[in-house]
N, C-alpha and C positions, 0 to 999 in steps of 0.2 A: 273587290277581289285583288289579290296581289299574286305575283308570280313566285312560285316556289321552284328553285333550281336544284335543291338537294334535300334529302331527308333531314339533315341537320338544320337547314334553314327553315323547313316546315316545323320542326320541333321548337325552334326558337320563337317562331310566330305564335304557336299554340301556348307556349310558356308565357309570352308577353300578354296574350289575351287573358289567361288565367290570372296573372298578376294584377291586371287592371280590374278584373272582376272582384278579386279579394280586396284590393284597395278601396273600391267603391263600396263594398259591403262594410268595411271597417269605418269609413267616413260616415255612412248612413247610421251605423250603430252609435258612433260618438255623438252625432247630432241628436239622435233620439234620447240618449242618456242625459245630455245636457238639458233637453227640453223637460224630461221627467224630473231632473234635479231642480230646475227653475220652478216647476209646478209644485214640487214638495216644499220649496222655500216659501212660495206664495201662500200655501196652506198654513205653514208654520207662522208666518207673519200675521195671518188672520187670527190664529190661535192666541198669540201673545200680545197683539196690539189692540184687540177689540176692547171696548169699555166694559168694566165689571158691572154685571147686573142687567145688561141690555142684550136682547137677542140679535144675533148676527147670522146671516145665511152662510153656513160653512161650505156646503156644496149644494148644488141644485137638489131641493127636496129634503135637505138636512139643515136644521137650525141648531145653533149653539148659544148657550148663555155661560159666560165666564163668571165663576164664583170667587176665584182668587187667582194668584199667579200660577198655581199648580193644580187647579181643579176647575172642571167645566162639566156641564150636562148637555145632552143632545136630545133632540126631538124631531119628529117628522114634520111638525108645523111650528109656527112661531108660538102659538098658545101652548102646545104640548111642552115645548122647551121651557117656557116661563113657569108652567105648573110644576115641572120637575125641579126647576131651580129653587122654588120657594117651598117645596115640600120639606117637612121636618126630617132631619137626619140624625142618626145616632153619632155621637162624637166620643172619642176616647177609646178605652179598652173594650167597650161593648160593641163597637162598630164592626 
């Protein structure tokens, strides 16, 4: 506790406490945004650096098989992703 000798001094203390809380919340938000950005980049790296034609666990419970630089298929299990990857697909104007 601190001593308050005037209403102006009390208001200054309350203002300082509010400013500290706002600053702490902003720092917390920045840290969370950086963590989310880092996680998003990690997912992107898995998407673009995994070998073509091999199943990779994209997220827990989700498997991905990269078909080309711009195409991938997903499945709930390794086998399901492989089946979807090698299923015949329509190519061209009829797709």
